[in-house]
N, C-alpha and C positions, 0 to 999 in steps of 0.2 A: 359347395357340397353341403347337403343337409344331413341331419341325423334322423334315425327312425328306430323306435323301440319295439315296433309290432313284431310279434312272433317270439319275443323273449320269454322263455320258460312257460309257454302256453300249456295248459292242462285242461282239457275239456271232457266232461263226463255227461252221459245221457241219463236223465232221470224221467220218471213220470211227471207230468205237469198237472197241478191241480186245476180245477175249472176256472179259477180267478186269474190264472197266468195265461195271458193271450198275446203278449208282445215281447219282442227281444229288446235288449238294451237296458233292462231293469235289474236291480239287485234282488236276489232271491234268498229264501231261507228254507230249511227243511220243514215241511208241513205234515208229513206222515211217512211211514216206511217207504223208502225209495222214491219219495215224492217231494217236489219243491213247489213253492208258491211265492207270491209277491210279499215283500216285507211291509210291516206296519211301522209306525213311528217308534224310534229308538231301538229297533231291531238290529242286532249284529247280523250281517249278511254272510252267507257261505260262499257266494260267487255272483257272477253277472250272467244273466240269461243271454245267450248269443243267437238262439234260434228256438222257435216253438212250432211244432207241426205234428198233427195226428195224435195228440195227447201226450207227446214227449217234449222234453226241454233239454237242449244242449246248454250246459252251464260251464262257464270258465271258472275254475277253482284256483288257478295260479297263473302267474305271468303278468305281462303288461296288458292293460286294458284302459280304454277311455270311458269315463263314467259321468253321468249328469250330476252336477253339484248344486247345492243351495246358494253357495257363495264361494268366492276364491279361497282355496286352501293354501296354507303355508307349505312350501316344499320341505322335504325331509320326512322322517318318520312321524306319522300322525295317527291318532286314534279317531276312527270315524264310525258312524252308524247311519241308518236311514232316517230321514225326517218325515214329517206328516205328509209332505208332497211326494214322497217316494224317491227323493234325491239324497245323495251322499252329503253329509255334513260333519264337521268336527264334533266329537262327542267323547269325553274322557272315559266313558264306560264302554266305548266301541271297540272295534277290531283295529289292530295296528297294521298300517300299510305304508309303503314308501311312495310319497307324492313326488313325481318327477317334474310335472308342470301343472299349472292351473290357471284358469280364467274364471270369470264370474259365472259361467254356465257349464263348464266341463273341466275335468282333470284327468291327466294321465297318471295312473298309479300302477304299482306292482303289488299284486295280491300276495 
């Protein structure tokens, strides 16, 4: 029997998507009133974009999510932010999340 955290505490909100946000699976930040955009290096992210369509973005703000990482994260509570490549990386000035699992390319976290 395996374990699965998908669905735990998910909270998804629809925002306007700025013109630079064209793909799902990326960390996003607030870029204007009611609008999200892709993060830049060292940004604290508000959530992970799970869908973009018709000028709108569905953003997961809470719960379990799998994110792209720059390198393997240590499990437990970690402060993270976005690096220059748009991936999540350890950053002492970042947002605190609970890292459930991690590999060299992705991590399961609770926002």
